[in-house]
C-alpha beads as a LAMMPS data file, in Angstrom:
LAMMPS data file: protein, C-alpha beads

346 atoms
345 bonds

1 atom types
1 bond types

-500.0 500.0 xlo xhi
-500.0 500.0 ylo yhi
-500.0 500.0 zlo zhi

Masses

1 110.0

Atoms # bond

1 1 1 -440.444 217.377 -207.843
2 1 1 -437.933 219.623 -209.158
3 1 1 -437.271 220.134 -212.891
4 1 1 -434.044 221.595 -214.014
5 1 1 -434.235 223.939 -216.990
6 1 1 -431.298 224.729 -219.124
7 1 1 -430.953 227.894 -221.149
8 1 1 -429.171 228.413 -224.452
9 1 1 -427.185 231.294 -223.118
10 1 1 -423.821 229.503 -223.129
11 1 1 -424.382 228.664 -226.764
12 1 1 -425.174 232.244 -227.591
13 1 1 -422.108 233.347 -225.794
14 1 1 -420.121 230.822 -227.710
15 1 1 -421.641 232.061 -231.018
16 1 1 -420.846 235.633 -230.171
17 1 1 -417.327 234.666 -229.331
18 1 1 -416.823 232.867 -232.627
19 1 1 -418.240 235.763 -234.638
20 1 1 -416.142 238.172 -232.697
21 1 1 -413.050 236.075 -233.305
22 1 1 -413.739 235.940 -236.972
23 1 1 -414.261 239.666 -237.085
24 1 1 -411.050 240.250 -235.193
25 1 1 -409.140 237.884 -237.383
26 1 1 -410.643 239.477 -240.522
27 1 1 -409.778 242.917 -239.268
28 1 1 -406.271 241.879 -238.467
29 1 1 -405.904 240.259 -241.904
30 1 1 -407.120 243.322 -243.767
31 1 1 -404.897 245.593 -241.683
32 1 1 -401.967 243.256 -242.251
33 1 1 -402.557 243.260 -246.055
34 1 1 -402.692 247.025 -246.128
35 1 1 -399.501 247.170 -244.117
36 1 1 -397.774 244.791 -246.506
37 1 1 -398.937 246.757 -249.525
38 1 1 -397.738 249.928 -247.904
39 1 1 -394.335 248.435 -247.303
40 1 1 -394.003 246.993 -250.896
41 1 1 -391.139 248.510 -252.933
42 1 1 -392.103 250.871 -255.771
43 1 1 -391.064 249.993 -259.446
44 1 1 -387.647 251.285 -260.334
45 1 1 -386.544 252.631 -263.784
46 1 1 -384.321 250.216 -265.727
47 1 1 -381.207 251.892 -267.032
48 1 1 -379.765 250.378 -270.265
49 1 1 -375.986 250.500 -270.324
50 1 1 -374.459 252.715 -273.038
51 1 1 -372.832 249.700 -274.680
52 1 1 -376.226 248.059 -275.211
53 1 1 -377.653 251.293 -276.603
54 1 1 -374.871 251.395 -279.197
55 1 1 -375.577 247.820 -280.281
56 1 1 -379.318 248.465 -280.725
57 1 1 -378.683 251.668 -282.689
58 1 1 -376.210 249.911 -284.976
59 1 1 -378.681 247.081 -285.601
60 1 1 -381.447 249.526 -286.537
61 1 1 -379.122 251.422 -288.892
62 1 1 -378.082 248.178 -290.570
63 1 1 -381.720 247.170 -291.063
64 1 1 -382.488 250.581 -292.571
65 1 1 -379.518 250.237 -294.945
66 1 1 -380.638 246.764 -296.080
67 1 1 -384.163 248.042 -296.789
68 1 1 -382.799 251.003 -298.767
69 1 1 -380.591 248.726 -300.910
70 1 1 -383.523 246.396 -301.517
71 1 1 -385.718 249.302 -302.614
72 1 1 -383.072 250.647 -305.017
73 1 1 -382.497 247.204 -306.573
74 1 1 -386.233 246.664 -306.963
75 1 1 -386.515 249.993 -308.782
76 1 1 -383.487 249.517 -311.059
77 1 1 -384.121 245.810 -311.850
78 1 1 -380.523 244.925 -312.867
79 1 1 -379.991 241.959 -315.174
80 1 1 -378.427 239.740 -312.510
81 1 1 -381.489 240.248 -310.293
82 1 1 -383.745 239.223 -313.174
83 1 1 -381.656 236.102 -313.679
84 1 1 -381.789 235.329 -309.971
85 1 1 -385.564 235.750 -309.815
86 1 1 -385.981 233.385 -312.765
87 1 1 -383.533 230.739 -311.614
88 1 1 -384.979 227.289 -312.030
89 1 1 -387.353 228.441 -314.770
90 1 1 -386.911 227.492 -318.401
91 1 1 -388.401 229.700 -321.092
92 1 1 -388.513 229.141 -324.829
93 1 1 -386.948 231.576 -327.279
94 1 1 -390.415 232.745 -328.327
95 1 1 -391.409 233.463 -324.713
96 1 1 -388.213 235.367 -323.996
97 1 1 -388.600 237.327 -327.219
98 1 1 -392.170 238.140 -326.136
99 1 1 -390.846 239.474 -322.819
100 1 1 -388.478 241.651 -324.845
101 1 1 -391.351 242.947 -326.969
102 1 1 -393.285 243.917 -323.820
103 1 1 -390.278 245.817 -322.439
104 1 1 -389.669 247.503 -325.813
105 1 1 -393.261 248.735 -325.974
106 1 1 -392.933 249.995 -322.392
107 1 1 -389.794 251.956 -323.333
108 1 1 -387.441 249.836 -321.194
109 1 1 -384.870 249.181 -323.917
110 1 1 -382.209 247.885 -321.510
111 1 1 -384.412 245.037 -320.308
112 1 1 -385.699 244.487 -323.855
113 1 1 -382.136 243.931 -325.102
114 1 1 -381.531 241.599 -322.139
115 1 1 -384.464 239.362 -323.078
116 1 1 -383.608 239.407 -326.790
117 1 1 -380.085 238.241 -325.951
118 1 1 -381.540 235.466 -323.789
119 1 1 -383.807 234.431 -326.681
120 1 1 -380.806 234.317 -329.009
121 1 1 -378.962 232.147 -326.482
122 1 1 -381.804 229.634 -326.806
123 1 1 -382.193 230.046 -330.602
124 1 1 -379.162 231.784 -332.155
125 1 1 -380.794 232.408 -335.555
126 1 1 -384.092 233.845 -334.367
127 1 1 -384.500 236.787 -336.754
128 1 1 -387.229 238.584 -334.795
129 1 1 -385.074 238.743 -331.661
130 1 1 -382.009 239.773 -333.686
131 1 1 -383.791 242.663 -335.424
132 1 1 -385.416 243.952 -332.261
133 1 1 -382.146 243.666 -330.363
134 1 1 -380.622 245.999 -332.952
135 1 1 -383.532 248.440 -332.598
136 1 1 -383.219 248.372 -328.796
137 1 1 -379.503 249.117 -328.987
138 1 1 -380.181 252.009 -331.351
139 1 1 -382.699 253.442 -328.885
140 1 1 -379.998 253.218 -326.204
141 1 1 -377.598 255.221 -328.397
142 1 1 -375.528 252.267 -329.721
143 1 1 -376.322 252.844 -333.396
144 1 1 -373.023 251.517 -334.711
145 1 1 -373.467 248.250 -332.818
146 1 1 -377.045 247.999 -334.081
147 1 1 -375.860 248.366 -337.691
148 1 1 -373.284 245.601 -337.172
149 1 1 -375.988 243.250 -335.868
150 1 1 -378.247 243.946 -338.849
151 1 1 -375.413 243.504 -341.335
152 1 1 -374.641 240.156 -339.702
153 1 1 -378.310 239.151 -340.048
154 1 1 -378.162 239.784 -343.806
155 1 1 -375.559 236.986 -344.045
156 1 1 -378.047 234.415 -342.736
157 1 1 -380.402 232.310 -344.838
158 1 1 -383.628 234.202 -344.164
159 1 1 -386.940 234.688 -345.944
160 1 1 -387.527 237.604 -348.343
161 1 1 -389.847 239.216 -345.782
162 1 1 -387.171 239.025 -343.076
163 1 1 -384.533 240.326 -345.471
164 1 1 -386.833 243.218 -346.390
165 1 1 -387.260 244.156 -342.709
166 1 1 -383.503 243.965 -342.162
167 1 1 -382.729 246.183 -345.169
168 1 1 -385.435 248.662 -344.170
169 1 1 -384.005 249.029 -340.660
170 1 1 -380.486 249.370 -342.056
171 1 1 -381.763 252.159 -344.301
172 1 1 -383.303 253.941 -341.319
173 1 1 -380.067 253.698 -339.308
174 1 1 -377.893 254.744 -342.251
175 1 1 -380.072 257.807 -342.812
176 1 1 -379.858 258.574 -339.103
177 1 1 -376.069 258.656 -339.371
178 1 1 -376.205 260.929 -342.418
179 1 1 -375.276 258.254 -344.968
180 1 1 -377.926 259.218 -347.525
181 1 1 -376.599 257.093 -350.388
182 1 1 -376.241 254.064 -348.134
183 1 1 -379.800 254.544 -346.920
184 1 1 -381.067 254.852 -350.504
185 1 1 -379.372 251.557 -351.401
186 1 1 -380.926 249.708 -348.476
187 1 1 -384.428 251.074 -349.131
188 1 1 -384.162 250.127 -352.805
189 1 1 -383.237 246.577 -351.776
190 1 1 -386.110 246.449 -349.307
191 1 1 -388.627 247.672 -351.906
192 1 1 -387.700 244.829 -354.245
193 1 1 -387.858 242.065 -351.638
194 1 1 -391.460 242.181 -350.504
195 1 1 -394.819 243.232 -351.911
196 1 1 -395.551 244.920 -348.574
197 1 1 -392.566 247.306 -348.697
198 1 1 -394.666 250.456 -348.931
199 1 1 -392.953 252.153 -346.001
200 1 1 -389.558 251.500 -347.585
201 1 1 -390.745 253.256 -350.757
202 1 1 -391.983 256.201 -348.709
203 1 1 -388.597 256.503 -346.969
204 1 1 -386.832 256.241 -350.316
205 1 1 -388.955 259.038 -351.786
206 1 1 -388.223 261.270 -348.769
207 1 1 -384.470 260.843 -349.299
208 1 1 -384.767 261.678 -352.990
209 1 1 -386.811 264.798 -352.184
210 1 1 -384.187 265.880 -349.667
211 1 1 -381.502 265.437 -352.341
212 1 1 -383.761 267.249 -354.877
213 1 1 -383.905 264.186 -357.129
214 1 1 -387.561 264.814 -357.868
215 1 1 -387.946 262.436 -360.784
216 1 1 -386.691 259.503 -358.693
217 1 1 -388.942 260.620 -355.863
218 1 1 -391.890 260.582 -358.275
219 1 1 -391.133 256.994 -359.318
220 1 1 -390.903 255.800 -355.707
221 1 1 -394.113 257.589 -354.700
222 1 1 -396.078 256.251 -357.649
223 1 1 -394.940 252.715 -356.842
224 1 1 -395.919 253.183 -353.196
225 1 1 -399.349 254.512 -354.239
226 1 1 -399.897 251.562 -356.565
227 1 1 -399.157 249.145 -353.738
228 1 1 -401.444 250.975 -351.327
229 1 1 -404.264 250.813 -353.865
230 1 1 -403.642 247.146 -354.714
231 1 1 -406.618 245.349 -353.170
232 1 1 -404.852 241.978 -353.532
233 1 1 -401.923 243.089 -351.393
234 1 1 -403.321 241.719 -348.083
235 1 1 -403.664 238.287 -349.722
236 1 1 -400.076 238.392 -351.018
237 1 1 -398.779 239.621 -347.650
238 1 1 -400.575 236.750 -345.950
239 1 1 -398.789 234.288 -348.232
240 1 1 -395.424 235.884 -347.454
241 1 1 -396.058 235.556 -343.725
242 1 1 -397.164 231.952 -344.220
243 1 1 -393.929 231.249 -346.101
244 1 1 -392.001 232.579 -343.111
245 1 1 -394.051 230.556 -340.616
246 1 1 -393.897 227.249 -342.514
247 1 1 -390.307 227.327 -343.705
248 1 1 -389.283 224.768 -341.037
249 1 1 -392.302 222.502 -341.575
250 1 1 -391.124 220.849 -344.759
251 1 1 -390.260 221.473 -348.393
252 1 1 -393.776 220.639 -349.610
253 1 1 -395.274 223.587 -347.667
254 1 1 -392.667 226.019 -348.940
255 1 1 -393.147 224.879 -352.541
256 1 1 -396.940 225.189 -352.341
257 1 1 -396.805 228.718 -350.914
258 1 1 -394.195 229.867 -353.425
259 1 1 -396.417 228.547 -356.228
260 1 1 -399.362 230.588 -354.908
261 1 1 -397.157 233.688 -354.697
262 1 1 -396.138 233.296 -358.332
263 1 1 -399.772 233.518 -359.476
264 1 1 -400.759 237.037 -360.528
265 1 1 -404.041 237.476 -358.654
266 1 1 -406.190 240.375 -359.877
267 1 1 -408.983 242.317 -358.238
268 1 1 -411.507 240.527 -360.462
269 1 1 -410.607 237.243 -358.752
270 1 1 -411.627 238.477 -355.328
271 1 1 -415.137 237.881 -354.072
272 1 1 -417.474 240.859 -354.078
273 1 1 -417.331 241.026 -350.260
274 1 1 -413.508 240.974 -350.173
275 1 1 -413.303 243.619 -352.879
276 1 1 -415.741 245.939 -351.107
277 1 1 -413.903 245.481 -347.817
278 1 1 -410.572 246.318 -349.460
279 1 1 -412.005 249.408 -351.175
280 1 1 -413.434 250.690 -347.908
281 1 1 -410.060 250.159 -346.275
282 1 1 -408.454 252.493 -348.807
283 1 1 -410.682 255.425 -347.914
284 1 1 -409.205 257.921 -345.538
285 1 1 -405.858 256.173 -345.008
286 1 1 -403.314 258.808 -343.914
287 1 1 -400.585 257.091 -345.956
288 1 1 -402.521 257.571 -349.187
289 1 1 -403.198 261.207 -348.328
290 1 1 -399.487 261.723 -347.648
291 1 1 -398.486 260.152 -350.961
292 1 1 -400.862 262.393 -352.947
293 1 1 -399.568 265.411 -351.035
294 1 1 -395.944 264.575 -351.799
295 1 1 -396.683 263.767 -355.432
296 1 1 -398.321 267.167 -355.789
297 1 1 -395.168 268.820 -354.414
298 1 1 -392.842 266.726 -356.603
299 1 1 -394.836 267.447 -359.782
300 1 1 -394.848 271.152 -358.969
301 1 1 -391.058 271.098 -358.632
302 1 1 -390.858 269.276 -361.945
303 1 1 -392.944 272.038 -363.519
304 1 1 -395.969 269.779 -364.124
305 1 1 -398.600 271.976 -362.507
306 1 1 -401.619 270.125 -363.918
307 1 1 -400.449 266.850 -362.377
308 1 1 -399.710 268.667 -359.109
309 1 1 -403.266 270.075 -359.067
310 1 1 -404.714 266.629 -359.772
311 1 1 -403.012 265.048 -356.756
312 1 1 -403.904 267.965 -354.482
313 1 1 -407.539 267.523 -355.502
314 1 1 -407.215 263.832 -354.527
315 1 1 -406.146 264.957 -351.068
316 1 1 -409.270 267.118 -350.765
317 1 1 -411.492 264.283 -352.004
318 1 1 -410.287 262.136 -349.111
319 1 1 -410.043 264.960 -346.541
320 1 1 -412.426 267.789 -347.565
321 1 1 -411.642 269.839 -344.433
322 1 1 -407.880 269.896 -344.967
323 1 1 -407.179 273.648 -344.980
324 1 1 -403.511 273.169 -345.859
325 1 1 -404.425 271.218 -348.982
326 1 1 -407.026 273.848 -349.917
327 1 1 -404.429 276.633 -349.625
328 1 1 -401.902 274.660 -351.678
329 1 1 -404.501 274.007 -354.361
330 1 1 -405.218 277.725 -354.559
331 1 1 -401.495 278.468 -354.958
332 1 1 -401.147 275.840 -357.697
333 1 1 -404.121 277.180 -359.600
334 1 1 -402.610 280.664 -359.506
335 1 1 -399.249 279.246 -360.595
336 1 1 -400.809 277.564 -363.650
337 1 1 -400.368 280.759 -365.664
338 1 1 -397.438 282.161 -363.681
339 1 1 -393.721 281.549 -364.404
340 1 1 -392.320 278.414 -362.761
341 1 1 -390.972 279.022 -359.310
342 1 1 -392.844 279.033 -356.031
343 1 1 -394.115 275.565 -355.398
344 1 1 -396.124 274.854 -352.267
345 1 1 -394.331 272.961 -349.533
346 1 1 -395.727 269.483 -348.862

Bonds

1 1 1 2
2 1 2 3
3 1 3 4
4 1 4 5
5 1 5 6
6 1 6 7
7 1 7 8
8 1 8 9
9 1 9 10
10 1 10 11
11 1 11 12
12 1 12 13
13 1 13 14
14 1 14 15
15 1 15 16
16 1 16 17
17 1 17 18
18 1 18 19
19 1 19 20
20 1 20 21
21 1 21 22
22 1 22 23
23 1 23 24
24 1 24 25
25 1 25 26
26 1 26 27
27 1 27 28
28 1 28 29
29 1 29 30
30 1 30 31
31 1 31 32
32 1 32 33
33 1 33 34
34 1 34 35
35 1 35 36
36 1 36 37
37 1 37 38
38 1 38 39
39 1 39 40
40 1 40 41
41 1 41 42
42 1 42 43
43 1 43 44
44 1 44 45
45 1 45 46
46 1 46 47
47 1 47 48
48 1 48 49
49 1 49 50
50 1 50 51
51 1 51 52
52 1 52 53
53 1 53 54
54 1 54 55
55 1 55 56
56 1 56 57
57 1 57 58
58 1 58 59
59 1 59 60
60 1 60 61
61 1 61 62
62 1 62 63
63 1 63 64
64 1 64 65
65 1 65 66
66 1 66 67
67 1 67 68
68 1 68 69
69 1 69 70
70 1 70 71
71 1 71 72
72 1 72 73
73 1 73 74
74 1 74 75
75 1 75 76
76 1 76 77
77 1 77 78
78 1 78 79
79 1 79 80
80 1 80 81
81 1 81 82
82 1 82 83
83 1 83 84
84 1 84 85
85 1 85 86
86 1 86 87
87 1 87 88
88 1 88 89
89 1 89 90
90 1 90 91
91 1 91 92
92 1 92 93
93 1 93 94
94 1 94 95
95 1 95 96
96 1 96 97
97 1 97 98
98 1 98 99
99 1 99 100
100 1 100 101
101 1 101 102
102 1 102 103
103 1 103 104
104 1 104 105
105 1 105 106
106 1 106 107
107 1 107 108
108 1 108 109
109 1 109 110
110 1 110 111
111 1 111 112
112 1 112 113
113 1 113 114
114 1 114 115
115 1 115 116
116 1 116 117
117 1 117 118
118 1 118 119
119 1 119 120
120 1 120 121
121 1 121 122
122 1 122 123
123 1 123 124
124 1 124 125
125 1 125 126
126 1 126 127
127 1 127 128
128 1 128 129
129 1 129 130
130 1 130 131
131 1 131 132
132 1 132 133
133 1 133 134
134 1 134 135
135 1 135 136
136 1 136 137
137 1 137 138
138 1 138 139
139 1 139 140
140 1 140 141
141 1 141 142
142 1 142 143
143 1 143 144
144 1 144 145
145 1 145 146
146 1 146 147
147 1 147 148
148 1 148 149
149 1 149 150
150 1 150 151
151 1 151 152
152 1 152 153
153 1 153 154
154 1 154 155
155 1 155 156
156 1 156 157
157 1 157 158
158 1 158 159
159 1 159 160
160 1 160 161
161 1 161 162
162 1 162 163
163 1 163 164
164 1 164 165
165 1 165 166
166 1 166 167
167 1 167 168
168 1 168 169
169 1 169 170
170 1 170 171
171 1 171 172
172 1 172 173
173 1 173 174
174 1 174 175
175 1 175 176
176 1 176 177
177 1 177 178
178 1 178 179
179 1 179 180
180 1 180 181
181 1 181 182
182 1 182 183
183 1 183 184
184 1 184 185
185 1 185 186
186 1 186 187
187 1 187 188
188 1 188 189
189 1 189 190
190 1 190 191
191 1 191 192
192 1 192 193
193 1 193 194
194 1 194 195
195 1 195 196
196 1 196 197
197 1 197 198
198 1 198 199
199 1 199 200
200 1 200 201
201 1 201 202
202 1 202 203
203 1 203 204
204 1 204 205
205 1 205 206
206 1 206 207
207 1 207 208
208 1 208 209
209 1 209 210
210 1 210 211
211 1 211 212
212 1 212 213
213 1 213 214
214 1 214 215
215 1 215 216
216 1 216 217
217 1 217 218
218 1 218 219
219 1 219 220
220 1 220 221
221 1 221 222
222 1 222 223
223 1 223 224
224 1 224 225
225 1 225 226
226 1 226 227
227 1 227 228
228 1 228 229
229 1 229 230
230 1 230 231
231 1 231 232
232 1 232 233
233 1 233 234
234 1 234 235
235 1 235 236
236 1 236 237
237 1 237 238
238 1 238 239
239 1 239 240
240 1 240 241
241 1 241 242
242 1 242 243
243 1 243 244
244 1 244 245
245 1 245 246
246 1 246 247
247 1 247 248
248 1 248 249
249 1 249 250
250 1 250 251
251 1 251 252
252 1 252 253
253 1 253 254
254 1 254 255
255 1 255 256
256 1 256 257
257 1 257 258
258 1 258 259
259 1 259 260
260 1 260 261
261 1 261 262
262 1 262 263
263 1 263 264
264 1 264 265
265 1 265 266
266 1 266 267
267 1 267 268
268 1 268 269
269 1 269 270
270 1 270 271
271 1 271 272
272 1 272 273
273 1 273 274
274 1 274 275
275 1 275 276
276 1 276 277
277 1 277 278
278 1 278 279
279 1 279 280
280 1 280 281
281 1 281 282
282 1 282 283
283 1 283 284
284 1 284 285
285 1 285 286
286 1 286 287
287 1 287 288
288 1 288 289
289 1 289 290
290 1 290 291
291 1 291 292
292 1 292 293
293 1 293 294
294 1 294 295
295 1 295 296
296 1 296 297
297 1 297 298
298 1 298 299
299 1 299 300
300 1 300 301
301 1 301 302
302 1 302 303
303 1 303 304
304 1 304 305
305 1 305 306
306 1 306 307
307 1 307 308
308 1 308 309
309 1 309 310
310 1 310 311
311 1 311 312
312 1 312 313
313 1 313 314
314 1 314 315
315 1 315 316
316 1 316 317
317 1 317 318
318 1 318 319
319 1 319 320
320 1 320 321
321 1 321 322
322 1 322 323
323 1 323 324
324 1 324 325
325 1 325 326
326 1 326 327
327 1 327 328
328 1 328 329
329 1 329 330
330 1 330 331
331 1 331 332
332 1 332 333
333 1 333 334
334 1 334 335
335 1 335 336
336 1 336 337
337 1 337 338
338 1 338 339
339 1 339 340
340 1 340 341
341 1 341 342
342 1 342 343
343 1 343 344
344 1 344 345
345 1 345 346
């Protein structure tokens, strides 16, 4: 019996054929891809037409110009830009006046005057804004306009403290313009309007010394010294400020404060703590030293050497290391027996 055996050779041949075909096809594919990549066009440079270049350049220049203008406006801060930035906002006169105070302290008198004007638009008779507007204008070189504003303020119904400040500033501006007699008149008014007019008295004495009216200078300096040494002055100044603050609150408040101001309060009516605090506050104050120094000079020019020595010794009691005062005291002591003449400069 015959058995037929079959081998797997045809299958192997078939497998080799398929693998060979795949290899051939793969080879052809890879060669074809390389051929395609070799034939692909290289990137070409894009050329922008001159007209488009001009447009782009002009746009960049315009943007640069806009940024420059914005930077300049931000630095200068013109008034219309301030108004634009605050559009839609509503500020009270006190707030606007506070903005003006901040600008004034920073030395920006243009913006300070802008805010003071805005405050006066809200509250036309706001004395604080009116006075500081005048001071801002003076700092900007508009002294004549500042004087006009202050003279207008004097026509209003204002408190004695506000009137004193107005007269004091008018005296300063009049003296700045060389009107010595006008300045003297304003400082004299200011000194009589408020208990806390010590600076007005000091300015008045300086004008009298400049005009060599030494007796009048002595009177002003002695009055200023008495007010500096008055321990009840802070209490009286507080009442004056309260009168200014409460003047719109009702007649009963104004009457009560005016009654308290009319009472002559003495140092013996202060508590021991208040009295000690006030006495300590007097020690070493430069204003008191300056008054004693000027009084010494004035008395020496009046030929009253003993009084001049007394005030110079007061200076050294407060400031023992003041070499200028020590030298002046030595000169005065030598002049005690010498003919009148060389008086030490204050």
